C-alpha positions in Angstrom: 156.9 266.3 -10.6 156.5 267.2 -14.3 156.7 264.7 -17.1 160.1 266.0 -18.2 161.4 265.6 -14.6 160.0 262.1 -14.4 161.6 261.1 -17.6 165.0 262.4 -16.6 164.9 261.4 -13.0 166.5 258.0 -13.6 168.1 258.3 -17.0 169.9 255.3 -18.4 171.1 254.9 -22.0 169.6 252.1 -24.0 171.9 249.0 -24.1 171.4 246.5 -26.9 172.7 243.9 -24.3 169.7 244.4 -22.1 167.9 241.2 -23.1 164.9 241.8 -20.9 164.1 245.1 -22.4 164.7 243.7 -25.9 162.2 240.9 -25.1 159.6 243.6 -24.2 160.4 245.5 -27.3 160.1 242.4 -29.5 156.8 241.5 -27.8 155.4 245.0 -28.7 156.4 244.4 -32.3 154.6 241.0 -32.2 151.4 242.7 -31.0 151.6 245.3 -33.8 152.1 242.5 -36.4 149.0 240.8 -35.0 146.9 244.0 -35.4 147.1 244.8 -31.8 148.4 247.7 -29.7 152.2 247.8 -29.7 153.0 247.5 -26.0 155.3 244.8 -24.7 156.6 243.7 -21.3 159.0 241.3 -19.8 159.5 240.1 -16.2 163.1 239.3 -15.3 164.9 238.0 -12.2 168.7 238.5 -11.9 168.8 239.6 -15.5 167.1 236.5 -16.8 163.8 236.8 -18.6 161.1 234.7 -16.9 158.4 235.6 -19.4 157.3 238.3 -21.8 153.9 239.3 -23.2 152.2 242.0 -25.2 149.0 243.9 -25.3 146.3 241.4 -26.4 143.2 243.4 -25.9 142.4 243.4 -29.7 143.5 239.9 -30.4 141.7 238.2 -27.5 138.9 240.7 -26.9 140.1 240.9 -23.3 139.9 244.4 -21.8 142.5 243.8 -19.2 145.1 242.1 -21.4 147.6 244.9 -21.3 151.3 244.1 -22.0 152.3 244.0 -18.4 149.3 241.8 -17.4 150.2 239.5 -20.3 153.8 239.1 -19.2 152.8 238.4 -15.6 150.2 235.9 -16.8 152.9 234.2 -18.9 155.2 234.1 -15.9 152.7 232.0 -14.0 152.7 231.8 -10.2 155.8 233.1 -8.5 156.5 232.6 -4.9 157.6 236.2 -4.7 158.1 239.1 -7.1 160.2 241.1 -4.7 163.4 240.3 -6.6 162.1 240.9 -10.1 162.1 243.8 -12.6 159.3 244.5 -14.9 160.3 245.9 -18.3 157.7 247.6 -20.4 157.8 249.6 -23.6 155.4 252.2 -22.4 154.7 253.9 -19.0 152.2 251.7 -17.0 148.6 252.7 -16.8 146.7 252.8 -13.5 145.6 249.2 -13.8 149.1 247.8 -14.5 150.5 250.1 -11.8 148.1 248.6 -9.3 149.2 245.1 -10.2 152.9 246.1 -9.9 152.1 247.5 -6.4 150.0 244.5 -5.5 152.8 242.0 -6.3 155.5 244.3 -4.8 157.6 244.4 -7.9 160.4 246.7 -6.8 161.7 248.0 -10.1 160.1 249.0 -13.4 162.1 249.9 -16.5 160.1 251.8 -19.1 160.9 252.3 -22.7 159.2 255.6 -23.0 156.7 258.0 -21.4 156.4 260.7 -24.1 153.3 259.3 -25.7 151.6 258.3 -22.4 152.8 259.5 -19.1 151.4 256.6 -17.0 151.4 256.5 -13.2 155.0 257.2 -12.2 154.0 259.3 -9.2 151.9 256.5 -7.7 154.6 253.9 -8.4 157.3 256.0 -6.7 155.0 256.9 -3.8 154.8 253.1 -3.1 158.6 252.7 -3.2 158.9 251.3 -6.7 162.1 252.4 -8.6 161.2 253.7 -12.0 163.8 253.9 -14.8 162.8 255.6 -18.0 165.1 254.7 -21.0 163.6 257.3 -23.4 164.0 254.7 -26.2 163.3 256.5 -29.5 162.2 253.2 -31.1 159.4 252.9 -28.6 158.4 256.6 -29.0 158.3 256.3 -32.8 156.3 253.0 -32.7 153.7 254.3 -30.3 153.4 257.7 -31.9 152.8 256.2 -35.3 150.3 253.7 -33.8 148.4 256.5 -32.0 148.3 258.7 -35.1 147.0 255.8 -37.3 144.6 254.3 -34.7 143.2 257.1 -32.4 140.0 255.2 -31.7 141.7 252.0 -30.7 144.3 253.8 -28.6 141.5 255.8 -26.8 139.7 252.5 -26.1 142.9 251.0 -24.6 143.4 253.8 -22.1 139.7 254.1 -21.5 139.5 257.7 -22.9 136.8 259.2 -25.0 137.7 260.5 -28.5 137.3 264.2 -28.7 136.4 265.3 -32.2 
């Protein structure tokens, strides 16, 4: 499936009332204000936010502190994740995808996948419903960050900079 097909496979317009996605978006902004990578996530159950978190790799010097991992860490132990939804501002990387699969989180709502296409195919192959909002605020925030911080972005996704 092409990136364009992935992004339009489950289109849903952005709704300001979606508090869980807004929590993820605000967490991304918090990371940016702290000098970190602007990716946020929130875990919700029945529309109620359990926890949110943001990428803290720079702030904490922690190589696995991606936004999704931060939100799950903030949620603490859960008896089950099978009735939760993970909201994230950017398509999940391989590491975060593995965690989603491991904890059997059934649904992931993604702000955007234009600036990083993530691991949608793997998620879907394991039965995870993926909804991409195509939120322009997320695209603009990430695109600006990537343009202004190419080395830091490359480090976050474990890619080498090509000069």
